[in-house]
C-alpha positions in Angstrom: -34.3 20.5 -44.0 -31.1 22.2 -46.0 -29.4 20.6 -48.4 -26.1 21.1 -46.4 -28.0 20.1 -43.5 -28.9 17.0 -45.2 -25.2 16.4 -46.6 -23.8 16.5 -42.8 -25.8 14.3 -41.3 -25.3 12.1 -44.3 -22.0 12.0 -43.5 -22.1 11.9 -39.6 -24.0 8.6 -40.4 -21.4 7.5 -42.6 -18.7 8.2 -39.6 -20.7 6.6 -36.9 -21.5 3.2 -39.5 -18.1 3.3 -40.1 -16.9 3.7 -36.4 -19.3 0.6 -35.0 -18.2 -1.5 -37.7 -14.8 -0.8 -36.5 -15.1 -1.0 -33.0 -16.8 -4.3 -33.4 -14.2 -6.2 -35.7 -11.7 -5.1 -32.5 -14.0 -6.5 -30.2 -14.7 -9.5 -32.0 -10.9 -10.6 -33.0 -9.7 -9.9 -29.7 -12.3 -11.9 -28.3 -12.0 -14.8 -30.4 -9.0 -14.6 -33.3 -9.0 -13.4 -36.7 -9.5 -16.6 -38.1 -12.7 -17.2 -36.2 -14.4 -13.5 -37.4 -16.4 -13.3 -40.0 -17.8 -10.4 -42.0 -21.1 -11.6 -41.7 -20.3 -11.2 -37.5 -18.6 -8.1 -37.8 -21.8 -6.7 -39.8 -24.2 -8.5 -37.5 -22.5 -7.1 -34.3 -22.7 -3.7 -35.9 -26.1 -4.4 -37.0 -25.5 -3.8 -40.2 -25.8 -6.2 -43.7 -22.8 -7.4 -45.1 -23.3 -5.3 -48.4 -23.2 -2.9 -46.0 -20.0 -3.6 -44.6 -18.5 -3.5 -47.9 -19.2 0.2 -48.4 -17.1 1.0 -46.3 -13.8 -1.2 -45.9 -12.6 -4.3 -48.5 -12.1 -7.1 -45.8 -12.2 -7.8 -42.4 -8.7 -6.6 -41.8 -9.5 -3.2 -43.1 -11.9 -2.8 -40.6 -9.8 -4.0 -37.9 -7.2 -1.7 -39.0 -10.1 0.7 -39.1 -7.7 3.1 -42.0 -9.4 7.1 -41.6 -9.6 8.0 -45.2 -9.5 11.6 -44.1 -6.2 11.0 -42.3 -4.0 12.2 -45.2 -5.8 15.4 -46.4 -6.1 16.2 -42.2 -2.0 15.2 -41.9 -1.1 17.7 -44.9 -3.4 20.2 -43.4 -1.5 20.0 -39.7 2.2 19.9 -41.5 1.0 23.5 -43.4 -0.4 24.7 -40.0 2.8 24.7 -37.9 4.6 27.6 -36.9 6.8 29.1 -40.0 10.0 28.7 -37.6 9.8 25.1 -37.5 11.8 23.1 -39.7 10.3 20.8 -42.3 11.0 17.7 -40.3 10.2 19.4 -37.1 7.0 20.4 -38.5 6.1 16.4 -39.6 6.7 15.7 -36.0 4.4 18.0 -34.2 2.1 17.0 -36.6 2.1 13.4 -36.6 2.5 13.7 -32.4 -0.9 15.9 -33.1 -2.5 13.6 -34.9 -1.9 10.4 -32.5 -3.1 12.8 -29.2 -6.1 13.4 -31.4 -7.1 9.3 -32.3 -5.9 8.6 -28.3 -8.2 11.4 -27.0 -11.1 10.2 -29.4 -11.4 6.7 -28.1 -8.4 5.4 -26.0 -9.7 2.2 -24.9 -10.7 1.0 -28.7 -6.9 2.5 -30.4 -5.2 0.9 -27.5 -7.4 -2.6 -28.1 -7.0 -2.3 -31.6 -2.9 -2.0 -31.2 -2.9 -4.9 -29.1 -5.0 -7.2 -31.3 -2.8 -5.8 -33.9 0.2 -7.6 -31.8 -1.3 -10.5 -31.8 -1.9 -11.1 -35.6 1.0 -10.6 -37.9 -0.5 -10.4 -41.0 -2.4 -7.2 -40.0 1.3 -5.9 -38.6 2.5 -6.6 -42.5 -1.0 -5.0 -43.4 -0.8 -1.9 -41.5 2.8 -1.3 -42.9 1.9 -1.6 -46.5 -1.2 0.4 -46.2 -0.2 3.9 -45.7 1.0 4.9 -49.5 -1.8 6.9 -49.5 -1.3 8.9 -46.6 2.6 9.2 -47.2 1.1 11.0 -50.9 -0.7 13.7 -49.0 2.6 13.9 -46.0 5.1 14.3 -49.2 2.7 17.0 -50.9 2.4 18.9 -47.5 6.1 19.1 -47.0 6.5 20.1 -50.6 3.9 22.9 -50.2 5.9 23.6 -47.3 9.3 24.3 -48.4 8.6 25.5 -52.0 9.8 22.0 -54.0 7.6 20.1 -56.1 6.3 17.0 -54.9 8.5 14.8 -56.9 11.8 16.6 -55.7 14.3 14.6 -53.6 13.7 16.5 -50.5 9.6 15.8 -49.9 10.3 12.3 -51.5 12.8 11.5 -48.8 11.2 13.1 -45.6 7.7 11.3 -46.4 9.8 8.2 -47.0 12.2 8.3 -43.7 8.5 9.6 -41.7 6.8 6.3 -43.0 10.3 4.4 -41.7 10.1 6.3 -38.6 6.3 5.3 -37.8 6.9 1.5 -39.0 10.3 1.3 -36.8 8.6 2.9 -34.2 5.1 0.5 -34.1 7.7 -3.0 -34.9 9.3 -1.5 -31.3 6.1 -1.0 -29.4 5.1 -5.1 -30.6 8.2 -6.3 -29.0 8.2 -3.6 -25.9 6.0 -2.4 -23.4 6.7 2.0 -24.1 3.8 3.9 -25.5 3.7 4.1 -28.8 3.9 7.6 -29.0 6.8 7.8 -26.9 8.7 5.2 -29.9 7.1 7.7 -32.7 8.0 10.9 -30.8 11.5 9.6 -30.5 12.0 8.0 -33.7 10.9 11.3 -35.4 12.9 13.5 -33.3 16.3 11.3 -34.4 14.5 12.6 -38.2 14.3 15.8 -37.3 17.7 16.0 -35.9 19.4 15.5 -39.4 17.0 16.5 -42.1 17.7 20.0 -42.2 15.3 21.9 -44.9 16.8 22.3 -48.0 17.9 25.5 -49.5 15.6 27.7 -51.2 15.7 27.6 -54.7 15.9 31.3 -56.9 
């Protein structure tokens, strides 16, 4: 087996283990409640040791939320890949819509169950809101590159922050309505796209 093939196999096994832990955490918390599930329970359900669990997640709450370490770079690449005729705000909307669609296509039932669990546990909702800093940094970097500005310029920082706020608003509305999350997210991002035109290019 080549080194490249071996690395590919290791990466695949890591993704599979991470996914198994996430599924186990969501299922157990849905069945028993957050307070009645331990790291040991989740590890046993995924057939790994608690030590292995902590190679992937820092807590049971993290396992339930299942943050994807590759999501930030992936969204940045999606923003940059959008057609050049789109405004930066529209490119962000398309990139995030594609990301949500991919998540749903990958495992719609798990995604839906995870969202129901988050609805039932306010501590998870708060943690979901506070855990997006790394993703937002990648998003800001993608916006900055797209519009030709430094990542610490006002425009990419503002659009990145507005997008984060849009996501939080969509999730908060979703938590109290029956509307699909992806539709609520699209609505909030459309409002941003309508009001945040591209900045003028600097000479």
